[in-house]
C-alpha atoms as one frame of an Amber mdcrd trajectory, in Angstrom:
protein
  98.712  82.445 115.627  99.563  84.153 118.921 101.958  81.399 120.018 103.793
  81.465 116.688 104.159  85.227 116.930 105.397  85.123 120.518 107.782  82.256
 119.711 109.282  84.500 117.013 109.765  87.469 119.344 106.580  89.476 118.959
 105.284  90.651 122.319 101.672  89.897 121.373 100.239  89.574 124.882 102.155
  92.605 126.127 100.946  94.686 123.183  97.308  93.653 123.635  97.533  94.323
 127.383  98.919  97.800 126.674  96.025  98.739 124.412  93.469  97.171 126.743
  94.916  99.131 129.672  94.464 102.325 127.634  90.859 101.591 126.688  89.572
 104.689 128.530  91.708 106.895 126.280  90.612 104.960 123.204  86.978 105.442
 124.235  87.536 109.197 124.623  89.161 109.373 121.180  86.324 107.348 119.695
  83.705 109.627 121.241  85.514 112.681 119.909  85.981 111.332 116.385  82.886
 109.180 115.898  80.521 110.206 113.142  77.143 108.583 113.906  75.864 109.278
 110.397  78.654 107.238 108.807  77.471 103.857 107.564  80.049 101.090 107.351
  79.817  98.341 104.742  78.232  95.210 106.199  81.399  93.147 105.669  83.078
  95.074 108.506  80.761  93.345 110.954  80.816  89.836 109.454  83.034  87.120
 110.996  86.578  87.579 109.700  90.024  86.284 110.724  88.867  84.890 114.032
  86.719  87.851 115.029  83.095  86.728 115.272  81.937  90.362 115.155  84.159
  91.293 112.219  87.202  93.562 112.182  85.410  96.662 113.438  85.683  95.989
 117.182  88.041  96.686 120.072  89.512  93.155 120.165  90.706  93.516 116.578
  92.032  96.992 117.331  93.922  95.782 120.413  95.621  93.062 118.335  96.352
  95.220 115.297  99.965  96.105 116.059 101.044  92.560 116.960  99.062  91.047
 114.080 100.683  93.458 111.631 104.136  92.564 112.922 103.418  88.846 112.530
 101.968  88.966 108.995 105.297  88.519 107.234 106.659  85.741 109.481 105.354
  83.005 107.199 107.193  84.431 104.211 110.692  84.722 105.659 111.727  81.789
 107.833 114.756  82.288 110.025 114.413  86.061 110.258 113.316  88.141 113.206
 109.961  89.811 112.766 111.771  93.161 112.490 113.947  91.947 109.601 111.015
  90.190 107.941 108.979  93.400 108.256 111.697  95.308 106.400 111.656  92.756
 103.557 107.860  92.672 103.345
């Protein structure tokens, strides 16, 4: 998934590294916005799309931008991810 995205021009690794390098800021935002009384549906923490802990974790968040950019690549062969994104 990552290789396909990077082969098509999506800076997956660079994007993930950016978000990982800003984890301290993300943690501060989380602390500020977190509502401990909020209960998430159990499916948020079940294995999903390669995340053993579900989608509600920092790894999924770090990959969100690149994963979103790559979603439409399978639909529009021969286009850049930017052009495919516009068509999707």
